[in-house]
C-alpha positions in Angstrom: -4.2 3.2 -19.8 -6.9 2.7 -20.5 -9.9 1.2 -19.5 -13.2 0.7 -20.0 -16.0 0.9 -17.3 -16.5 -2.4 -17.5 -12.5 -3.4 -16.3 -13.2 -1.3 -13.0 -17.0 -1.6 -12.5 -18.9 -4.7 -11.0 -22.5 -5.6 -9.8 -22.9 -7.6 -6.2 -25.9 -9.4 -7.4 -26.5 -10.9 -10.5 -29.7 -8.4 -12.0 -29.4 -5.9 -10.0 -29.9 -2.0 -11.5 -26.6 0.3 -10.8 -22.8 -1.2 -10.0 -19.7 -0.1 -8.2 -16.7 1.5 -8.8 -14.1 -0.8 -7.7 -11.5 2.5 -7.4 -11.3 4.3 -4.8 -8.8 7.5 -3.5 -6.3 7.5 -0.6 -7.4 9.5 1.9 -5.1 13.0 2.4 -3.4 11.6 -1.3 -4.1 12.5 -4.4 -3.7 8.6 -5.7 -5.8 5.7 -6.6 -6.3 2.9 -4.5 -7.1 -0.1 -7.4 -8.4 -3.6 -5.6 -9.4 -6.8 -7.0 -11.9 -5.9 -9.7 -8.6 -3.7 -11.4 -6.4 -6.7 -10.3 -8.8 -9.5 -12.7 -7.9 -7.7 -15.9 -4.1 -7.0 -14.9 -1.3 -8.4 -13.0 1.7 -5.7 -11.9 4.7 -6.2 -12.2 7.8 -5.1 -10.1 11.4 -5.0 -10.5 13.2 -3.2 -6.8 16.4 -2.4 -8.6 15.2 -0.5 -11.5 12.4 1.2 -9.2 9.4 0.4 -11.8 6.0 -0.7 -11.6 5.1 -2.7 -14.5 1.1 -3.8 -15.8 -0.4 -5.8 -17.9 -3.6 -7.1 -19.9 -4.4 -10.9 -18.1 -5.5 -13.2 -21.0 -9.1 -12.7 -21.7 -9.1 -9.5 -20.7 -8.3 -7.5 -24.0 -12.0 -6.4 -24.5 -12.1 -5.0 -20.9 -8.6 -3.4 -21.1 -6.1 -1.8 -22.9 -2.3 -0.9 -21.7 -0.2 1.4 -23.2 3.1 3.1 -22.3 2.4 6.9 -23.2 5.0 9.3 -23.1 
C-alpha cells in the first residue's frame, strides 16, 4: 500500500508551520494504529469467514493515496 504524506498528516490549525502524523505504534508490538486521518482516505472491509482484511481508497482520495496488492 502506498500513502502519500498528505494521506497520514494533518494540521490542527490552518496556517501553522508544522503538521502531525496520524499514525501510532502499539506499545509492545511491531504494529501500527491508523486513526481518522487514515480513514478519511481509505475504507476497511473485514471478512471473518475467510479471515481477510481488505483495504480500498475512498472516492476523491486518489490524489493522496493508492492501494495495490503486493506479493
